[in-house]
N, C-alpha and C positions, 0 to 999 in steps of 0.2 A: 060713581063707583067707589067703593071702598075696599081696599085689601086688608084682611084681617089675618095675621100670621098666627102660627101655632108652634107648639115647642116640638123640636127635634133633639135628638142625642147632640149635646154640643161638643162631643169629644173630637170630632173630626169635620172636615168640610163635607158638604152635600151637594150632590149635582142639581137637586131641586129643593125648593124651600116650601115647607108645608103650610097650609092656610086655605082660605077661600076669598072669592070675590062676592061682594054684596052690593045691591043697588038701593039707592034711597033717593027720594025726591026732595026730602027735607034736610038732609045733612048739610052743614054742621048744626042746623037748628033741629029742634025736636029730640035732642039726646039729653038724657037727664045726667047731672053730675053725681058722682060717688065720692064721699069723702071717708077715708080711713084713718083711724089714729093707731099708730103702730109702735110697740116697744116701750123702752124706757131710756133714760139718759145713759149715754155711753161716750167713749173715746176713740177717735180715729188716730191710729198711730202715725208718727212722723215718718212717712215713706215717700221719697222721690219717685220710685219706680212702680208704684201701684198704677195699674192700667195696662200693663204690656199684654194681657190676655184678651183685651177688648177688640183687637183687630182693627179693620178699616170700616168706617160707617157707610153702610148701604153698598156692599160690594156685590158686583155681579157674580153670581155662582158660576163655576166651582172655584174660581180664582180670587186672587187679590186679599188674602188675609180675612177670611171669615171669622166670625166670633167663635171663640173656644169657651171650655168650661171656665166659669168665673171664680171657682172656689180659691185659686191661688190670689187673685186680687181681693176677694171677700176677706180673706185672712188678714189683709192689710188695710182693713176698712172697719168703720163701726156698722154693723149690720142689724137692721130692724125688719123682723119677719111677722107676718100674719100667722095665725093658726092655719092648719090645712083647710083648704076651702071646701065647703059643703057643696057649692054649685059653681058652674062657670062663671067667670067674671070677664067681661070685655072692655077693652080701651080703644077708643077711636078719636085721636086728636093729641092734645098737648097735656101732659100730666104736669102738676105742681107739687113740689115737695116743700114743706114749711116746717121750720124748727128754729130753735134758739141755740146760739153757740157762744163759746167763750174761748178766746185766743189771745196770747200775750202780744201779738203784732210783731213787727210793724205793719203786717198785711198778711192774708191768707188766702188760698184757693179752696173753695168748698165744692167738691166735685160729687155728684150723685149719679148712681147707676140703678136702674129698675130691672130687677132680675126674676126670673121664673125658677123656682126651686122644686125639683121633683122629690118624690119620697126617698129616692136613694141618696139625696144630697147634692147631686149635680146640679150646677147653677148656669141657667142659660140667659143671656142678656136680652132685654127687650128695647130699652132705649137709655139715654143718659143726657146730662147737661151739667153746667158748672158756672159759678160766679165767683168775682174776686171781691173780697171785703177788705176794709180799710182798718186802720188801728182801732181796736176796741177792747172793752172788757166783756161785755155781754150783749147780744144783739140778736134780733130776729131776723131771719133770712128766709127768701123765697127763692127757690130754684126752678125755672121752667125747663122741662126736659124736651128734647127733640120730638116732634110729632110722630105717632105711631099708631098702627092698628095691630092689636093682639088680643088673643083669648087665652086666659089662664084656665086650665082644667081642673075639675074637682080633684081634691087630694093633694095638689100642689100648694105651695105657699108663695105669696108675693113678698119680695124682699127688696128694701131700700138700703143700698149700701152707700154710705158716706166716707169720703176720702179726701186726703189733702192735696192730691194731684190726679192727673190722668196722663201718664207718660206712655208713649211721646206725643200725644195730641196736644198737651199743655206744656209750655216752658215752666219749670219749677221756679218759684220765688226764691231769692238768694238766702233767705232766713227760714228755717225749717223748724217747726214745733208741732206737737200733737194738737188736735182740735177736739175741744170738748162740745158734745152735743148735749145741752142741759136740759132737753125736753123730749117726750116722744115725738116721732115724726108724723106730720098731717100729710096725708097724700090724697090729693084731689085729682080726678080725672073724669072726663067725659066718656060716656058709653056709647052704645050703638043707638041710633034713632030708632023710633018705634016701627017705621015702615021699612026697615032694613029687610031685604029679601035676597036669597041666593041669586046670583047673576053668573051666566056662562057666556064669556065673550064669543062673538060670531066667528072670530078667526084665532088661530093660534097665535099668541102674542111673541112668539120666538122672533128674534132679529134676524132678518134674511139678507143676504149679499144680492145687491140689485143686479150686478152686471153678470151675464152669462159667462162662465168659465172663470169668474174671480175665485181667489183662494185667500185663505187666512189662517194663521197659526198663532199660538201663544205659549210660552213656557215661562210663567211667572214663578216666583218662589217667595215665600214668607217664613222666617224663622225668628222664633223667640230665643234669644241667647243669655245664657248665664256664664260669664266669663270668671272661672273660679280663681285665676291668677290676679286679675285686676280688681275683682269684686264688682265689676260692672254688670248691668242687666239692660237689655234692650231688645230691638228688632233689627233684622236685615230683610230688606226686600229687593227682589231682582225682577227684571223685565226684559223679556226677548220675544218681540212681536214681529210678524211678517204679514204683509198684505200685497197681493198682486192682481191687476186686471190684464191678462195677456192681450186681449184685443186692443188695448190702448197703449200697450207697452209700458204700462205703469207698475212700479215695484216700490215698496216702502219698507224699511226696516227700523225698528225702535229697540233700543236697548237701554238698560239703566240700572242703578244700584243707589240704594239709600240705607244708611247706618244711623241708628239713634241709640246712644248708650249713655248710661249715668250710673253712679254709685248711689245705692239707696239711702246712704247717710249723708251725702254731700250734694247739694243743689248746684254748686259751682262747677261740679264735674261733668254736668250735662253737656253733650256735644252732639251734633248731627252733621253728616257730610255725605257726599255722593256725587252722581254725574248722571247725565241723560244725553244720549246720542240719537240723532233721527236722520235717516238718509232717505231721499226721494230720487228716483230715477225714471226718466221717461225720454223718448227720442229727443236728443239735443240738449238734455239737461240731467246734471248729476249733481246734486246739492247735499251737503252734510252740514248739520247743525247741532 
């Protein structure tokens, strides 16, 4: 089975994720590779905090930092766009982005995001990847992106956004400088196999609580923060989960906080802190970790 996602409004979290299940007996074989050459040379700005709108990779909806509109991060990146698509374009597998770069060193992060841009300009994330390069003047780089299944709709544009970081998923290097992309971007990706057909699961794939009478609740939080006093940008995530199986006298509580903040112009300002607390109670046992 292959899950092929589709674009939803990226402005807010969604209870469900649009897309469809496909069945294939040949995948990953039997899928042609498409190669696109996009854009012209450009410069990715020196930005520590680019990446804050990307959220948490593969979050379970509707919680835990789903992806947001990428236009804020796109503005801190060098963006390479196709023309509006005349027909649907599907990706099923690992995309590769290839281009040449120039950087003064002593090293650099090359972060790549693949986005789906609607006619209104909103930018939805599809997948991403990054590599670290060593001291150089000019060199060819190849960035494999995380495997994905996605269908770009007609009228939308495929965007490759290249940046010097992916905060807070990547720790910034101590020396910050713009990254010159000195060639167009070559984007290569596998499509759907020729035998791909719509597939309907026999059962609803929702996660079920196995024990009768069991209960669960969650109150997570995910905030993007711009501190105008310190000049820092980052995220704050909170967790407050409860789970109980009354028939067994089992109760679990988990709380936590994570902060990741940095100044956009100062890699050495990056800092992450937080805590996690887990309590497990059952007859004869009460443990806190």
